[in-house]
N, C-alpha and C positions, 0 to 999 in steps of 0.2 A: 320260384327260384329256378333259373335255367343255366345250364353250362355254357360258358363262352367257348364255343368250339374253335373259333379262329385263334384265340389266345392259347388254348390247349394244344392245338397243332403246332404252333410256334414254339411253345415250351418243349414239345416232343422232338424238336430238331436236335437237341443234345443227345437224346436216347437213340435217335436215328443214326447219328454218327458213331455212337458206341457199338450198336448192333452191326453196322457195316464193318467196323474193325474186327469184331470177334468172328463174324462169318468168314472173312478173309483169313484171319489168324488160324482158325480151326481147320481150314481147307489147305492152306499153303505151307504153313510152318512145318507140319510133319513131313511133307514132300521134300522140303529143303534139307531137313535133318537126315532124311533117309537117302536121298539121291545125291546131294552135294557132299555131305559130310560122312555118309555111310555109317550112321549110327544104328545100333540094333533097336528092336522094338521096345525092350525094357528101358533103355536110356531115353529113347524118344518119348515114351510114355511118361517118364519121370519129369522130363523138361516140359512136356505139355501140361502136366499137373501143377506146374509152378504157379500159374496164374491163379488157380483156385486156392493154393496154399497161401500165397501173398495176400489174396483177398480177405482171408480170415483175419488178418491184422490191419490191413490198410483201409478197408471199407468202414469199419466202425470208428477207426482213428480219425480219418479225414471227415467223415460224417459229423462226428462230435466237434471237431475243430470248426467246421462251417457253421455250427449252431452258435458258437461263442463269439465269433468275430462280427464286426459291423463296419462296412466300408461305404464310401459314397456310391458304389455300384451294387451294393447288396451283400448278402451273406454267402450265397452260392456262386455268384458270377466270377469272383476272383479265382476260385478253384477250377471252374469250368474253362475259363480262358487260359490259365496257366497250364493246366493239364493237357488241353488240346494242343497248345503251341509246342510244349515239350514232346508230346507224343508224335507230332508231325515231323520234327527234326530227327528224333531217334528212329522213327519208322523208316526213313529213307536210308539209314545206315544198314538196314537188314539186306536189301538187294545188293548193296555194295559189298558187304561181307560175303554174300553168296557168290558174287562174281569173282571175288578175289580168293575164294576158298579158305577164308580165315574164320575158323571156328571160334577163336577167342573173341574177335570183334563181334561176331554174330551173337554170342552168348551175352556179352556186355550190353550190346544194343538192345537185345531182347529183354534183358532185365530192366533197363532204363525205360523201355516202352511200357512194360507192365507196371512199373512204379508210376509212370505218368498217367496211365489209364486208371489206376487205383486212386490217384489223387482226386479225380473229379467224378467218378461214377456215382458214389453216394450223394454228393451235393447236386448232381444233375437230376437224379431220380427224386430227391427231396423237393426240388423246385415245384413240381406239380402239386403236392399237397400243401405246400406253402401258399400257393396262389389260387387254390381252388376251395370253395366252401365245402365243409365236411360232408354234407349229404350227397354231394355230387362227385366225390372222389373215385368211386367205382367207375362211373362213366368216364371221368378224366383218365383213369388208368387204362381203360379200354382204348382210348385214343392214343395214349403213350405206347401201348403194346403194338397198335397198328402202325405207328410211325417206326417202331423198331423193326417190324416186318418189312417195311419199305426199304429200310437201310440194308437188311439182309438180302433182299432181292436185288438191290443195286450191286452189292458185292458179288453175288453169283453171276450177274450179267457181265460185270467187268472181268471176272475170272474167265468166262467163256470167250470174251472178245479179245482180251489182252495177253493171255498166257499162250504163247506159241508152242509149237510141237518141238520134237527133238529131245535129246537127253539133257541139254543144258538150256532151258528156256530163260529168257530175260524177264525177271519179275519187276524191274524198276517201273515200267508204265503202270502196272497194276497197283503197286504200293503208292505211287504218286497219285493215281486216281482216287484211292481211298483217303489218302492224306488231304487232298484238296477238298473232297466232300466233307471231311471233318472240319476243316477251316471255314468253308462256306456255310455249313450248317450252324456252327457256333456263332459266326458273324451275323447271320440272320437272326439268331436268338438274341444276341446282345443288342442289336440296333432296333429290334421290335418289341422287346420285353424289358421295360424299365423296372427291374426287380424291386428296388427300394421303394419307388413310388407305389407300385401295386401292393407291396407288403404293407405299407402304411394304410392304404385303403382297406385291405383285409382286416387289419387290426382295429379299425374304427367301426367295421360292420359288426353288429351284435348278432351272435349266434347262440342258440341254446343247446347245451350239451351237458346233461346231468351226469353222464358217466365219467367225463373227462376232468381231472383235477387241474388246478391252475399251474402255470409254469414254475411257480416257486415251491410247490408242495411235492412231497413224496407220494408215489403211487400207493394207494391203500392195498392191504394184503390181498384182498379178493381180486383187485385189478392186476396185481403182479402175477397172481395165479393164472388169470386168463392170458396174460402176456406169455408166460412160460408155456402154456399149452398150445397157443397159436404158433409160437416159434418151433415147438416140438413137432407140431403137425406139418409145418413147412418142411422140416428136415425129413420127416417120414415119407411124405408124398414125393419129394425129390429123390429119395433113396429108391423108391419104387419106379418112378418115371424115368430117371436117368439111367437106371440099370437096363431098361428095355431099349431106350434110344441108343445107348452105347454099344450094346451087344447084339442088337437086332440083325445087323448085316451078317454076322457070323452064325447066329441062330437060324436065320432063314436059309442060309447055305447048307448047314450041317443037318438040320432037322427036316426042313421042307424041300430041300433040293433046288432052291431057286438059284439061278446062275445069271451071269452077265448083268448084274445090277438090278435084277428084277425086284429085289426087296425095296428098292427106292420108291416104287409106286405106293406102297403102304404108307411110308413116311411122308410122301408128298400129299397124300389124301389127308393125313392128320394135320399137316401144316396148313393146307388150304382151308380145311374145316375150322381150324382155330382162328385164322385170319377173318373168315366170314363171320365168325361167332362173336368177335370182340365187342362190337357195338351193341348187338342185341343182348349179349350177356350183361353189359353195363346197364341197359334199360331194365332187364329182368331183375337184377339185384336191387334196383331202386324200388321195385314193386314188392318183392318178397323178402328183402334183406340179404346182406352179404353171407351170413352164416348158413342160411338155408341153401343159397346158391352153391356155396362151396361144398356142403354135404351132398347135394345132388351130384356135383362133379366128381367127388371122391367115390360115391356109390357107383356111378357109371364107369369110372376107371376100373374099380374092383370087378364089376360084372364083365367088362370086356377082357381083362386079363385072365379071369377065370375061364371064360369061353375059349380064349386062344390057347390055353394050356391043354385043351383036349384035342387040338388039331395036330395030327401026325404028318399031314401033307398040306401044302398050300391049297386054299380054295378061295374063289372070288369073294365069298362073303366076308373074308378078312378085311377087305377094303371098307365094308360097312362098319365093322368094329373099330377100325382105325379112324374112320370119320367121327364116330362117337367119342373116341379117345381125344381127338382134336377139340371137339366141343367141350368135353369134360375138363381138359387142361385149361382151356380159356376161362371156364367158369371159376376154376381155382385161382388162376394167375391174376385175373382182373380184380378179384376181391380180397385176396389174402394180404397184399401189401397195404391197401387202405385200412384194413382192420388193425394192422400193427401200428401205423402212424396215428390212427384214431385213439389208440390207447395211450400214446405218448403225450407228455406235457407239450404245450404249444411251442415252447422254445427248444425242444429236443428232437425235432423231426429228423434232422440229419443223423443223430446218434441212433435213433430207432431204425432208420433206413439201413444203417450199418449193421445193426443186430439182425435184421431180416436177411441181408445178404450173407452174413456170417453163417447162419444156420443153413441156408440153401447151398452155399459153397462147401461147407463142411460135409454135407450129404453127398455132394458130387466128388469129393475127395475119397470118401469112405466106400461108396457103393460100387465103383468099378473094381476095387480090390476085393470086397466081400463077395459080390456076385461072380466076379471072375474066378475066384477060388472054387466056388460051387460048380461053375461051368467046366473048369479044367479037371477037378478031382472027383466030381460026382456025376453030373450029366448036364448036357445042354438043355434037357427038358426041365431043369430046375428054374429056368429064367422067369417064366410067367407065374408059377407058384410063389416064387420069391417076391415078385411084384404084388401078388394078391395079399400076402401076409402083411407087408408094410403099408399097403393101401387100407387094409382093415384097421391096422393100428392107428393110422392117420385119422380115419373116421371116428374111432373111439376117443382119441385125444381132442378132436375138434368138438365133440359133444360137450367137453368140459369147459369150453370157452364161453364166457358169459358177458364179455365186454367187447367193444370195438365194432359192434354191428351198426349198420345204418338204420335209421328209423324212417320208414316211408311216411311222407308228408300227408296229412289229412286233406282230402279234397274239399273244396268249398261246395261243390255240387256233384251230382252223379255224372253229368256230362264231362266234367274235367277228367274223369278216369280214362276217357278215350283220347286225351292229349298225350301223345307219345314223345313230345319234344321237351317236356318239363324236366 
């Protein structure tokens, strides 16, 4: 059984558009709130947290809805098309509100954009496991993550090319470029991936899965236990990782004395390492299993955070540790989502996709507050020990997961073990 790479890349077009939007959102919206509307850091932070808070409710809701409907164009496609179209319209209102200096219009448009993005995020992500055989979902998720990285890079390039200088830059060309990418990406997806036809083919293919109950049955208690622990693990490693990525610029400045954006080199090393690792990690997990690959990733995260906690000044070896962090995060990310949907009943992929994002988003709401309190009231040196503690907890909870792993296929001959394309 081989992964259809072309199909998976095309399925990843929706995730590419999503990641392009969020890259632009995270970089530009805070600048507008600060420079145009002169909002303080606390208010700006609260507005920027709104997407994560809305996601706690919207992602499982629309993911579950997409499981239950059945239209001539499929289960997920109506949400993807509607969400993208609405997001494009409301997205263009943001630079208009910025130019007019209308905070009310900006907040209303921002709220509508976030609702639109929440409408199709879970259905878009659920499309890959819907149309990918279960043993190949880690490889498929590696491709999806790679497509997301391409979207993020596109947004960064557009920011560098289209955001002019001065105190009042015109953001309309940037927002238009992101909106057009979203429309084009989803149009390519719609015209090349006949969801309903492919889903019918998938349903007729016979797959053996002893762990997974039928779509009409309730999860056995031991499977529910595994689901609880994998979702808890997701929250815990996001609490650790997001604390570091959120506060690292301040930490590097206050503790290591890095200035003029020098901290960005470490983060760039981690990002590049993750991108390079996605596909090899997908292959590795098909060999040794998802759970083992995740445990290796969590162990490496813990080790790197522990080592970083002893550095009182910046040293070049930190780039090595951040390279390992990028690899480790890829090992976790590529395999954790497929484990969750592997546990789900076959008709509930959208709902369980929503569960996955609910726990990851909840962690990203909690950890900036919790870690920020320690940074402000105890010491900046608490950052990496904080990450170590939650990484260790994630490792422990992951050990309790007994379901959702991939089962490496038995090779017909010794020579087949050298075939890396299967």
